[in-house]
C-alpha positions as CSV (number, residue, x, y, z in Angstrom):
1,X,-75.7,1.5,-18.5
2,X,-72.9,0.2,-16.3
3,X,-69.7,2.3,-16.1
4,X,-66.6,0.1,-16.4
5,X,-63.3,1.5,-15.3
6,X,-61.7,0.0,-18.4
7,X,-63.4,2.8,-20.4
8,X,-61.6,5.5,-18.4
9,X,-58.5,6.1,-20.6
10,X,-60.5,6.3,-23.8
11,X,-63.1,8.7,-22.3
12,X,-60.3,10.8,-20.9
13,X,-58.9,11.2,-24.4
14,X,-62.1,12.8,-25.5
15,X,-62.2,15.3,-22.7
16,X,-65.5,14.0,-21.5
17,X,-64.3,12.2,-18.4
18,X,-65.3,14.7,-15.7
19,X,-68.8,15.1,-17.2
20,X,-69.3,11.4,-17.6
21,X,-68.2,10.7,-14.0
22,X,-70.7,13.4,-12.9
23,X,-73.7,12.0,-14.7
24,X,-72.8,8.4,-14.2
25,X,-73.1,8.8,-10.4
26,X,-76.5,10.5,-10.3
27,X,-78.4,13.5,-11.5
28,X,-81.0,15.5,-9.5
29,X,-84.6,15.1,-10.6
30,X,-85.9,17.8,-13.0
31,X,-88.3,20.4,-11.6
32,X,-90.5,20.7,-14.6
33,X,-92.5,23.6,-13.3
34,X,-89.4,25.7,-12.5
35,X,-87.8,24.9,-15.9
36,X,-91.1,25.9,-17.7
37,X,-91.3,29.1,-15.7
38,X,-87.7,30.0,-16.8
39,X,-88.3,29.0,-20.4
40,X,-91.3,31.4,-20.6
41,X,-88.8,34.2,-20.1
42,X,-86.3,33.1,-22.8
43,X,-86.0,35.3,-25.9
44,X,-84.4,33.8,-29.0
45,X,-83.5,37.3,-30.3
46,X,-81.0,37.8,-27.5
47,X,-80.5,34.2,-26.3
48,X,-81.1,35.3,-22.8
49,X,-83.8,35.2,-20.1
50,X,-85.7,38.5,-19.8
51,X,-86.4,38.9,-16.1
52,X,-87.8,41.8,-14.1
53,X,-84.3,42.5,-12.8
54,X,-82.7,42.4,-16.3
55,X,-81.3,39.9,-18.7
56,X,-79.4,36.7,-17.7
57,X,-78.1,33.8,-19.7
58,X,-76.0,30.6,-19.4
59,X,-72.4,31.3,-20.5
60,X,-69.4,29.2,-21.5
61,X,-67.9,29.8,-18.0
62,X,-71.1,28.3,-16.5
63,X,-70.8,25.3,-18.8
64,X,-67.2,24.8,-17.7
65,X,-67.8,25.3,-14.0
66,X,-71.0,23.1,-13.8
67,X,-70.2,20.3,-16.3
68,X,-66.4,20.5,-16.8
69,X,-67.0,20.0,-20.5
70,X,-64.0,21.3,-22.5
71,X,-64.8,24.8,-23.9
72,X,-61.6,25.0,-26.0
73,X,-60.8,23.0,-29.1
74,X,-62.2,22.3,-32.5
75,X,-65.9,23.1,-33.2
76,X,-68.2,20.1,-33.2
77,X,-69.6,20.4,-36.7
78,X,-71.1,17.1,-37.8
79,X,-72.8,16.4,-41.1
80,X,-76.5,15.4,-40.8
81,X,-76.2,13.3,-43.9
82,X,-77.2,9.7,-42.9
83,X,-76.5,7.9,-46.2
84,X,-75.2,4.4,-45.4
85,X,-75.3,5.0,-41.6
86,X,-76.0,1.3,-40.8
87,X,-72.9,0.1,-42.6
88,X,-70.8,2.8,-40.9
89,X,-72.2,1.9,-37.5
90,X,-71.5,-1.7,-38.0
91,X,-67.9,-0.9,-39.0
92,X,-67.5,1.2,-35.9
93,X,-69.2,-0.8,-33.2
94,X,-69.9,-4.2,-34.8
95,X,-73.7,-4.0,-35.2
96,X,-76.6,-1.8,-36.0
97,X,-80.4,-2.0,-35.3
98,X,-82.3,-4.2,-37.6
99,X,-84.6,-2.5,-40.1
100,X,-88.3,-2.9,-39.1
101,X,-90.2,-5.4,-41.0
102,X,-92.9,-4.1,-43.3
103,X,-95.9,-6.3,-44.3
104,X,-96.9,-6.6,-47.9
105,X,-98.6,-3.4,-49.0
106,X,-97.7,-1.7,-45.8
107,X,-96.1,1.8,-45.7
108,X,-92.5,1.9,-44.5
109,X,-92.1,4.5,-41.7
110,X,-89.2,6.8,-41.8
111,X,-86.6,5.5,-39.2
112,X,-84.3,8.0,-37.7
113,X,-80.6,7.4,-38.2
114,X,-79.4,6.0,-34.9
115,X,-80.6,3.5,-32.2
116,X,-83.0,3.5,-29.3
117,X,-81.6,3.6,-25.8
118,X,-83.2,0.3,-25.1
119,X,-81.4,-1.3,-28.0
120,X,-78.1,0.2,-26.8
121,X,-78.6,-1.0,-23.2
122,X,-79.7,-4.5,-24.4
123,X,-76.5,-5.0,-26.5
124,X,-73.8,-2.9,-24.7
125,X,-74.8,-2.7,-21.0
126,X,-71.8,-4.8,-19.7
127,X,-68.4,-5.2,-21.3
128,X,-67.3,-8.8,-21.2
129,X,-64.7,-9.6,-18.5
130,X,-62.3,-11.2,-21.1
131,X,-62.7,-8.4,-23.7
132,X,-59.6,-7.4,-25.6
133,X,-58.6,-3.8,-26.1
134,X,-60.5,-3.5,-29.4
135,X,-63.8,-4.6,-27.7
136,X,-63.2,-2.4,-24.7
137,X,-62.8,0.6,-27.0
138,X,-66.1,-0.3,-28.8
139,X,-68.0,-0.5,-25.5
140,X,-66.4,2.7,-24.3
141,X,-67.5,4.5,-27.5
142,X,-71.1,3.2,-27.2
143,X,-71.2,4.2,-23.5
144,X,-70.2,7.8,-24.3
145,X,-72.7,7.8,-27.2
146,X,-75.4,6.7,-24.8
147,X,-74.5,9.3,-22.1
148,X,-74.1,12.4,-24.3
149,X,-77.3,11.6,-26.3
150,X,-79.3,11.4,-23.0
151,X,-77.7,14.4,-21.4
152,X,-75.8,16.9,-23.5
153,X,-77.8,16.5,-26.7
154,X,-81.1,15.2,-25.4
155,X,-84.0,15.8,-27.9
156,X,-86.9,15.9,-25.5
157,X,-88.3,12.5,-26.4
158,X,-85.9,10.4,-24.4
159,X,-86.0,7.5,-26.9
160,X,-83.2,7.7,-29.5
161,X,-79.5,8.2,-29.7
162,X,-78.7,9.9,-33.1
163,X,-76.1,8.4,-35.3
164,X,-74.1,11.6,-35.8
165,X,-73.1,11.7,-32.1
166,X,-71.6,8.2,-32.4
167,X,-69.8,9.4,-35.6
168,X,-68.3,12.2,-33.6
169,X,-66.6,9.6,-31.4
170,X,-64.9,7.8,-34.3
171,X,-61.6,9.3,-33.2
172,X,-61.2,9.6,-29.4
173,X,-58.6,12.5,-29.3
174,X,-60.3,14.8,-31.8
175,X,-60.1,17.6,-29.2
176,X,-63.6,18.9,-29.7
177,X,-65.1,21.8,-27.8
178,X,-67.9,19.8,-26.3
179,X,-68.9,22.6,-24.0
180,X,-69.5,25.1,-26.9
181,X,-71.6,22.5,-28.6
182,X,-73.6,21.8,-25.5
183,X,-74.3,25.5,-25.0
184,X,-75.3,26.1,-28.7
185,X,-77.6,23.0,-28.6
186,X,-79.2,24.2,-25.4
187,X,-79.8,27.7,-26.9
188,X,-81.5,26.1,-29.9
189,X,-83.7,23.9,-27.8
190,X,-84.7,26.9,-25.7
191,X,-85.5,28.8,-28.9
192,X,-87.9,26.1,-30.0
193,X,-89.4,25.5,-26.6
194,X,-90.2,29.2,-25.8
195,X,-92.0,29.4,-29.2
196,X,-93.8,26.1,-28.6
197,X,-92.6,24.9,-32.0
198,X,-92.1,21.4,-30.7
199,X,-95.1,19.2,-31.3
200,X,-95.2,17.6,-27.8
201,X,-94.2,20.8,-26.0
202,X,-91.0,19.3,-24.6
203,X,-87.5,20.7,-24.4
204,X,-84.1,19.1,-25.0
205,X,-80.5,20.0,-24.3
206,X,-78.6,19.6,-21.1
207,X,-81.2,20.1,-18.4
208,X,-78.6,19.4,-15.7
209,X,-76.7,22.5,-16.8
210,X,-79.8,24.6,-17.0
211,X,-81.2,23.4,-13.6
212,X,-77.9,23.9,-11.7
213,X,-77.4,27.3,-13.3
214,X,-80.9,28.3,-12.2
215,X,-80.5,27.1,-8.7
216,X,-77.2,28.9,-8.3
217,X,-78.4,32.2,-9.7
218,X,-82.1,32.4,-8.7
219,X,-84.0,31.6,-5.6
220,X,-87.0,30.3,-7.5
221,X,-87.6,26.5,-7.6
222,X,-84.3,25.9,-5.8
223,X,-84.4,22.6,-3.9
224,X,-82.7,22.0,-0.6
225,X,-79.4,20.2,-1.0
226,X,-79.8,17.3,1.4
227,X,-76.3,15.6,1.4
228,X,-73.3,14.7,-0.8
229,X,-72.3,11.2,-1.6
230,X,-68.6,10.4,-1.2
231,X,-66.7,11.4,-4.4
232,X,-64.0,9.1,-5.6
233,X,-61.6,10.8,-7.9
234,X,-59.5,7.6,-8.2
235,X,-56.3,9.7,-7.7
236,X,-56.9,11.5,-11.0
237,X,-57.0,15.3,-10.9
238,X,-59.1,15.3,-14.0
239,X,-61.9,13.6,-12.1
240,X,-62.4,16.3,-9.4
241,X,-66.0,17.2,-8.7
242,X,-67.6,20.1,-10.6
243,X,-69.9,22.9,-9.4
244,X,-72.9,20.6,-9.8
245,X,-71.6,18.3,-7.0
246,X,-73.3,20.4,-4.3
247,X,-76.6,19.4,-5.9
248,X,-75.8,15.7,-5.9
249,X,-78.8,14.8,-3.8
250,X,-81.7,17.3,-3.4
251,X,-85.1,17.4,-1.9
252,X,-88.0,16.1,-3.9
253,X,-90.8,18.3,-5.3
254,X,-94.0,16.9,-4.0
255,X,-96.6,19.5,-5.0
256,X,-98.7,19.4,-8.2
257,X,-97.0,20.8,-11.3
258,X,-99.6,23.3,-12.3
259,X,-99.8,24.8,-8.8
260,X,-96.1,25.1,-8.7
261,X,-96.0,26.7,-12.1
262,X,-98.3,29.4,-10.9
263,X,-96.3,29.9,-7.7
264,X,-93.0,30.1,-9.5
265,X,-94.5,32.5,-12.1
266,X,-95.6,34.9,-9.3
267,X,-92.2,34.6,-7.7
268,X,-90.4,35.3,-10.9
269,X,-92.6,38.4,-11.6
270,X,-91.7,39.8,-8.2
271,X,-88.0,39.0,-8.3
272,X,-85.8,41.8,-6.9
273,X,-82.2,42.6,-7.8
274,X,-81.2,42.0,-4.2
275,X,-82.3,38.4,-4.4
276,X,-80.1,37.7,-7.5
277,X,-77.1,39.7,-6.3
278,X,-77.1,38.3,-2.8
279,X,-76.7,34.8,-4.1
280,X,-74.1,35.7,-6.7
281,X,-71.9,37.3,-4.0
């Protein structure tokens, strides 16, 4: 999805501009073995990682520092009722995905309320050059929907953008606490993942947040930060880089995942307080 500077004033109204700029540039590759090792130590009873050195968890301060998502404002409490979602989507962005055709006698599969990322990219990848303000707002809204569904509220499948997150963008200046919602959603995803309740064994939530938090706090699975691309804030103080900028480009993980998982598990089991405190200081 191409970022168009004409979207900026509308994205800024939502409070999502610093985060959108961060993930629109690039995001480091996920180290699956390191994330799995960390999730193995998550406990839903306390919403924290139980390590040999004690308990640790991602906090709202971490969310603010790493992602710059707003942590103050109204709670993002969206209804999961999807009755009439196609009509509502068409009223908001001008179109909705077609209902799948079912052959005579065939069984109609349950279709999730929302759209696939491929459908969004096919229809809204580039805002027309001669677009008026109403069309630009529509494309900006869809762009934010695409981004937050793939990053903040990722469901682990990487296929669909739920309708309710687009509905949350109906009014740009709702002043939602996106950071609080991101943290709560990550906690729930970790709860499910550590108990292996997800069918495919995946994990959702903001993996950029979890990865950078882990790299900053723990020496296990931490890549080498190779360089930083030039950051353009366009003269806007809101668009300053976040804590995640130092991990803009990192070294690739070349080893086999299962071998790395065993290595990281051993390192986690032998973690000392000095290793954690030394990096925090």
